[in-house]
VMD Tcl script that draws the C-alpha trace (Angstrom):
set ca {
  {13.07 1.31 -14.40}
  {12.16 5.26 -14.51}
  {11.50 6.81 -17.51}
  {14.84 8.64 -17.48}
  {16.79 5.35 -17.96}
  {14.42 4.23 -20.24}
  {14.74 7.22 -22.66}
  {18.83 6.75 -21.94}
  {18.77 3.17 -23.01}
  {16.02 3.61 -26.06}
  {18.45 6.52 -27.08}
  {21.24 4.15 -27.24}
  {19.40 1.80 -29.52}
  {18.10 4.84 -31.83}
  {20.86 4.79 -34.05}
  {21.25 1.70 -36.91}
  {24.81 0.81 -36.20}
  {24.82 0.49 -32.14}
  {20.98 -1.21 -32.84}
  {22.62 -3.81 -35.13}
  {25.64 -4.06 -32.31}
  {23.16 -4.62 -29.91}
  {21.09 -7.52 -31.54}
  {24.08 -9.38 -32.47}
  {25.31 -9.36 -28.78}
  {21.58 -10.79 -27.78}
  {22.21 -13.37 -30.56}
  {25.84 -14.38 -29.26}
  {24.52 -15.24 -25.51}
  {25.89 -14.55 -22.57}
  {29.18 -15.68 -23.41}
  {29.56 -13.07 -26.12}
  {31.83 -11.96 -28.85}
  {35.19 -10.39 -28.91}
  {35.21 -6.86 -30.45}
  {37.37 -8.00 -33.64}
  {34.28 -10.27 -34.30}
  {32.01 -7.45 -33.84}
  {33.43 -5.59 -36.29}
  {33.72 -8.25 -39.02}
  {30.16 -9.12 -38.99}
  {28.95 -5.63 -38.53}
  {31.85 -4.37 -41.10}
  {32.42 -1.51 -38.70}
  {35.48 1.02 -38.20}
  {37.50 0.47 -34.86}
  {36.68 4.19 -33.93}
  {33.02 3.57 -34.70}
  {32.61 0.41 -32.96}
  {34.41 1.38 -29.84}
  {31.89 4.78 -29.35}
  {29.24 2.39 -30.17}
  {30.00 -0.13 -27.72}
  {30.51 2.93 -24.94}
  {27.38 4.22 -25.68}
  {25.61 0.96 -25.19}
  {27.60 0.02 -22.11}
  {27.28 3.49 -20.64}
  {23.01 2.63 -21.05}
  {23.77 -0.55 -19.78}
  {22.93 -2.48 -22.74}
  {26.49 -4.15 -22.75}
  {29.13 -5.37 -20.84}
  {32.87 -6.09 -21.56}
  {35.62 -8.27 -19.83}
  {38.94 -9.15 -20.50}
  {40.01 -12.10 -21.86}
  {43.84 -12.64 -22.67}
  {44.45 -9.85 -25.27}
  {40.76 -9.96 -26.59}
  {37.77 -8.03 -25.21}
  {34.60 -9.62 -24.88}
  {31.44 -8.11 -25.19}
  {27.91 -9.46 -24.22}
  {24.50 -7.74 -24.21}
  {23.19 -6.41 -20.49}
  {20.81 -8.96 -20.53}
  {19.32 -7.59 -17.23}
  {18.92 -3.97 -18.71}
  {17.12 -5.56 -21.63}
  {14.51 -6.85 -19.46}
  {14.24 -4.05 -17.73}
  {13.81 -1.94 -20.95}
  {11.19 -4.89 -22.00}
  {9.55 -4.69 -18.61}
  {9.03 -0.87 -18.64}
  {7.62 -0.80 -22.02}
  {5.14 -3.62 -21.26}
  {4.17 -3.06 -17.90}
  {0.89 -0.87 -18.40}
  {0.19 -3.35 -21.79}
  {-3.06 -4.51 -23.01}
  {-5.80 -2.30 -21.11}
  {-7.36 -5.89 -20.19}
  {-7.30 -7.22 -23.83}
  {-4.41 -10.05 -23.16}
  {-4.79 -10.04 -26.76}
  {-2.83 -6.96 -27.61}
  {0.29 -8.53 -26.28}
  {-0.11 -12.30 -26.73}
  {1.84 -11.89 -30.07}
  {5.02 -10.56 -27.72}
  {4.32 -13.58 -25.66}
  {4.54 -15.84 -28.65}
  {7.65 -14.37 -30.18}
  {9.48 -14.55 -26.75}
  {8.87 -18.30 -26.25}
  {9.70 -19.33 -29.57}
  {13.14 -17.53 -29.07}
  {13.49 -19.14 -26.04}
  {12.27 -22.47 -27.10}
  {14.84 -22.85 -30.14}
  {17.53 -21.85 -27.69}
  {16.57 -24.51 -25.36}
  {16.46 -26.89 -28.11}
  {20.35 -26.26 -29.08}
  {21.66 -26.05 -25.70}
}
mol new
graphics top color blue
foreach p $ca { graphics top sphere $p radius 0.5 }
foreach p [lrange $ca 0 end-1] q [lrange $ca 1 end] { graphics top cylinder $p $q radius 0.2 }
display resetview
């Protein structure tokens, strides 16, 4: 990921409403959530939610697909991984203990997900 793309993704997340929506989509998993469910879960107005989802989608952090009459949104996991890798690629300065807590968070998250699958 280049710096400009990272700035765009971070800018999209630099808003409380968009960050809340993105975190909700990450928690929902690859199957995503219908726009109405997102609005209910976040208490967002339809026009505000639409704007936030468009900004997240423009940054590659959300995707959408139509299922019948619903639009289903999901987290852009590829872009999320690229952003996290960009932020961590020069991490630690030879001191792995700096980043070790992040690896522990990731392994706990993924282990919990695997246990419920």
